[in-house]
C-alpha positions in Angstrom: 24.8 -17.8 18.7 25.3 -14.8 16.4 27.3 -11.8 17.4 25.5 -8.9 18.9 24.3 -6.8 15.9 21.1 -5.1 15.0 18.4 -6.9 13.0 19.0 -6.6 9.2 15.6 -4.9 8.9 16.8 -2.0 10.9 19.7 -1.2 8.6 19.1 -2.5 5.1 18.3 0.1 2.5 14.7 -0.2 1.1 16.0 0.4 -2.5 18.9 -1.8 -3.7 20.7 -1.3 -7.0 20.9 -4.7 -8.7 23.9 -5.3 -10.9 22.9 -8.5 -12.6 22.6 -6.2 -15.6 26.4 -5.7 -15.5 27.0 -8.6 -17.8 26.6 -9.9 -21.3 23.3 -11.6 -20.6 21.2 -8.5 -20.4 23.4 -6.4 -22.6 25.4 -7.0 -25.8 28.7 -6.0 -24.3 29.2 -5.4 -20.5 32.4 -3.4 -21.2 30.2 -0.7 -22.7 28.0 -0.2 -19.6 29.0 3.0 -17.8 29.2 1.2 -14.5 31.4 3.8 -12.8 29.0 6.6 -13.7 25.9 4.6 -12.7 27.3 3.7 -9.2 28.6 7.2 -8.5 25.2 8.7 -9.5 23.3 6.1 -7.6 25.1 7.0 -4.4 24.6 10.7 -5.1 20.9 10.1 -5.5 20.7 8.3 -2.1 21.0 4.6 -3.1 22.9 2.9 -0.3 23.0 -0.8 -1.3 24.2 -2.8 -4.2 23.4 -6.4 -5.1 25.7 -8.6 -7.1 27.0 -12.2 -7.6 29.9 -14.2 -8.9 27.5 -15.8 -11.3 26.7 -12.5 -13.0 29.9 -12.6 -15.1 32.0 -9.5 -14.6 29.4 -7.8 -12.2 31.4 -8.1 -9.0 34.6 -6.8 -10.6 32.8 -3.9 -12.3 31.0 -2.9 -9.1 34.2 -3.2 -7.1 36.1 -1.0 -9.6 33.3 1.6 -9.4 33.2 1.7 -5.7 37.0 2.1 -5.6 36.8 5.4 -7.5 38.7 8.0 -5.4 35.6 10.3 -5.6 33.5 7.6 -4.0 36.0 6.7 -1.4 36.2 10.3 -0.4 32.5 11.1 -0.5 30.9 7.8 0.4 33.0 5.8 2.9 32.4 2.0 3.0 30.2 2.1 6.1 27.7 4.4 4.3 26.6 1.7 1.8 25.9 -2.0 1.8 27.2 -4.8 -0.5 25.1 -7.9 -1.0 26.6 -10.8 -3.0 26.1 -14.6 -3.2 27.8 -18.0 -3.1 27.2 -21.4 -4.6 26.2 -20.8 -8.2 29.2 -21.0 -10.5 27.6 -21.5 -14.0 24.4 -22.3 -15.8 24.5 -25.9 -14.6 27.4 -25.8 -12.1 26.9 -25.4 -8.3 29.2 -25.8 -5.3 27.8 -25.3 -1.8 30.7 -27.0 0.0 32.4 -25.2 2.9 35.6 -25.1 0.9 34.0 -23.4 -2.0 32.1 -21.0 0.2 35.3 -19.9 1.8 37.0 -19.5 -1.6 34.1 -17.6 -3.0 33.9 -15.2 -0.1 37.6 -14.4 -0.4 37.3 -13.9 -4.2 34.3 -11.6 -3.7 36.1 -9.5 -1.1 39.1 -9.1 -3.5 36.9 -8.2 -6.5 34.8 -5.8 -4.5 37.8 -4.2 -2.7 36.1 -4.8 0.6 37.0 -6.2 4.0 33.5 -7.4 4.7 30.2 -8.2 2.9 27.0 -7.0 4.4 24.7 -9.8 3.1 25.6 -13.0 1.5 23.0 -15.2 -0.1 23.2 -18.9 -1.0 22.4 -18.4 -4.7 19.6 -20.2 -6.6 18.9 -22.7 -3.9 16.3 -24.6 -6.0 19.1 -26.3 -7.9 20.8 -28.0 -4.9 19.6 -30.2 -2.0 18.3 -28.8 1.4 21.3 -30.5 3.1 23.7 -28.5 0.8 21.9 -25.3 1.7 22.2 -26.0 5.4 25.9 -26.7 5.1 26.5 -23.5 3.3 24.5 -21.4 5.7 26.4 -22.9 8.6 29.7 -22.1 7.0 28.7 -18.5 6.3 27.6 -18.2 9.9 31.0 -19.5 11.0 32.7 -16.9 8.8 30.4 -14.3 10.4 31.2 -15.3 13.9 34.9 -16.1 13.7 36.2 -13.8 10.9 33.6 -11.0 10.5 33.9 -11.1 6.7 30.2 -11.8 6.5 27.6 -9.8 8.4 24.2 -11.3 7.5 23.2 -14.5 5.7 20.3 -15.4 3.5 19.1 -17.5 0.6 17.9 -16.5 -2.9 16.1 -18.2 -5.7 12.9 -18.2 -7.7 10.2 -20.7 -6.3 8.5 -19.1 -3.4 7.2 -22.3 -1.8 10.7 -23.8 -1.8 12.3 -20.6 -0.3 9.7 -20.8 2.5 10.4 -24.5 3.1 14.2 -23.8 3.3 13.7 -20.9 5.7 11.6 -23.1 7.9 14.2 -25.8 7.7 17.1 -23.5 8.7 15.2 -22.3 11.7 14.2 -25.8 12.8 17.6 -27.3 12.3 19.8 -24.5 13.7 17.5 -22.6 16.0 18.4 -19.3 14.2 16.4 -17.8 11.4 17.8 -16.5 8.1 18.4 -12.8 7.9 17.1 -12.4 4.4 15.2 -14.3 1.7 15.3 -12.8 -1.8 13.1 -13.9 -4.7 13.0 -12.4 -8.1 10.2 -11.8 -10.6 7.6 -12.9 -8.0 6.0 -9.6 -7.2 5.2 -8.0 -10.5 2.2 -6.9 -12.4 2.1 -10.4 -13.8 2.9 -12.4 -10.7 2.4 -11.7 -7.0 3.3 -15.0 -5.4 5.9 -13.5 -3.1 3.1 -11.7 -1.3 0.3 -14.2 -1.5 2.4 -17.4 -0.8 5.5 -16.1 0.8 5.2 -13.3 3.3 3.2 -15.1 6.0 5.4 -18.2 6.0 8.7 -16.3 5.9 7.5 -14.1 8.8 6.7 -17.2 10.8 10.1 -18.6 10.0 11.7 -15.5 11.7 13.2 -14.0 8.5 14.1 -10.4 9.0 14.0 -9.1 5.4 12.4 -10.2 2.1 13.8 -8.1 -0.8 11.7 -8.3 -4.0 14.1 -8.4 -7.0 13.3 -7.8 -10.7 9.9 -6.1 -10.5 9.9 -6.1 -14.3 10.1 -9.9 -14.4 13.7 -10.1 -15.7 12.8 -7.5 -18.4 9.6 -9.3 -19.5 7.4 -6.3 -18.7 8.8 -3.9 -21.2 7.1 -2.4 -24.3 10.1 -3.5 -26.4 10.1 -7.1 -25.2 12.6 -9.2 -23.3 16.2 -8.2 -23.2 18.5 -10.0 -25.7 22.2 -9.6 -24.9 25.4 -11.1 -26.0 24.2 -14.6 -25.1 21.0 -14.4 -27.1 17.4 -14.7 -25.8 17.8 -16.3 -22.3 14.3 -15.3 -21.0 12.3 -18.3 -19.7 8.9 -16.8 -20.4 6.8 -19.0 -22.8 5.6 -17.6 -26.2 2.0 -17.4 -25.0 2.9 -15.2 -22.0 5.2 -13.0 -24.2 2.3 -12.5 -26.5 0.0 -11.4 -23.7 2.6 -9.0 -22.4 2.9 -7.5 -25.9 -0.8 -7.2 -26.0 -0.8 -5.3 -22.7 2.0 -3.0 -23.9 -0.1 -2.1 -27.0 -3.1 -1.4 -24.8 -1.1 0.8 -22.5 0.4 2.7 -25.4 -3.1 3.4 -26.7 -4.0 4.9 -23.4 -0.8 7.0 -23.3 1.3 4.8 -21.0 4.4 2.7 -21.3 4.1 -0.8 -19.8 7.4 -0.6 -18.0 6.4 2.8 -16.4 3.2 1.3 -15.0 5.0 -1.9 -13.9 7.8 -0.2 -12.1 5.6 2.4 -10.3 3.1 -0.3 -9.3 5.7 -2.8 -8.0 7.8 -0.2 -6.1 4.8 1.4 -4.4 2.8 -1.8 -3.7 5.8 -3.7 -2.4 6.8 -0.8 -0.2 3.5 -1.2 1.5 2.9 -5.0 1.3 6.5 -6.0 2.1 6.8 -3.5 4.9 6.5 -6.2 7.7 9.7 -7.8 6.3 11.2 -4.6 5.0 14.1 -2.3 5.7 14.9 1.2 7.0 11.9 3.5 7.2 9.4 0.6 7.4 9.4 0.0 3.7 9.3 -3.2 1.7 12.7 -3.7 0.0 13.0 -3.6 -3.8 16.0 -4.6 -6.0 16.1 -2.7 -9.3 18.6 -3.4 -12.0 19.7 -0.8 -14.5 21.9 -0.8 -17.6 22.4 2.9 -18.2 22.2 6.3 -16.5 18.8 7.1 -18.1 17.2 4.0 -16.5 18.7 4.9 -13.1 17.5 8.5 -13.3 14.0 7.3 -14.3 13.9 4.7 -11.5 14.9 7.3 -8.9 12.3 9.8 -10.2 9.6 7.2 -9.8 10.8 6.0 -6.4 11.1 9.5 -5.1 7.5 10.2 -6.2 6.4 6.9 -4.5 8.0 8.0 -1.2 6.2 11.3 -1.4 2.9 9.5 -1.0 4.0 7.1 1.8 4.3 7.8 5.5 8.1 7.4 5.7 9.7 8.0 9.0 11.9 11.1 9.0 10.7 12.2 5.5 9.0 15.6 5.2 7.0 16.2 2.0 5.1 19.2 0.7 1.3 18.8 0.6 1.3 19.4 -3.2 3.7 16.5 -3.8 1.7 14.3 -1.5 -1.4 15.1 -3.4 0.3 14.5 -6.8 1.7 11.1 -5.6 -1.7 10.0 -4.3 -3.4 10.9 -7.6 -0.7 9.1 -9.5 -1.0 6.0 -7.4 -4.7 5.8 -8.1 -4.1 6.3 -11.8 -1.4 3.6 -11.9 -3.5 1.2 -9.8 -6.5 1.6 -12.2 -4.3 0.9 -15.2 -2.5 -1.9 -13.5 -5.8 -3.8 -12.9 -6.6 -3.6 -16.6 -3.1 -4.7 -17.7 -3.2 -7.6 -15.2 -6.4 -8.9 -16.8 -4.9 -8.5 -20.3 -1.8 -10.5 -19.3 -3.7 -13.3 -17.5 -3.5 -16.7 -19.1 
């Protein structure tokens, strides 16, 4: 049985700063990303959780260095924020879910992140290994939780929503204990809402506590300037036809005075905050994971998210009536534009 601790949903921040962008896949040179400044500013703006992975190149080390800044140690003690990382995926085609590798990976992550414990650890990209391997890794992570305390909560992450549901159901059936978290990416966006339509009900019945929605821009697909091309070239899996539809939607939005990414971010953050609330985090809000590569992207994301919160009934948040009204009007405006863009992007 797990140690006595609160449900993850009662403590996990509803907005998580994703650091998959802290590498050479999304950016030409990870060493040029102002990671220290981004993390310090994120904490100052009220972000209390950071998602990373050993698979994201230097991401863990860059995040750990940023969190070890004296100014952060003084102003933001470790217990005031959460670190989420992963195990199992080593390279593009290399995976190891064995107990031995899980233990090694956890110790390496702790060292890189300058931490004594990890708040959430996911089995990374579970679609590439067998269900038996996932079960083995989950059990080892739970052993580390119960016997060593280096891991607090355990989950799985990946892309295919039906498979994530199947594995969550399998873990519950085989172990009698549900997963704390199941994270999918690019599955609740303007272009794809499978996480809500095909995932939430099954994951709720499987006893999962939290379902974070990662990459609401579809790994950078939903941008007016196209998919990100970093130091490793064009990695994005979107087919040419879909890319063309997205470009068409971006041109339409521009003619109407919008940027595609502005509509996509606002719509995803606000809609998931409501629809994902039953498997959400603190404040009764659906959890979103947003990756940024520079300070400007962080500031814009936080401006949008703050405005979203102004129009939602968030526990403990007092908002001026004028801000509530503006947020409500903006929500209607974005929803109307989103409906048009969804039709344009449909294939």
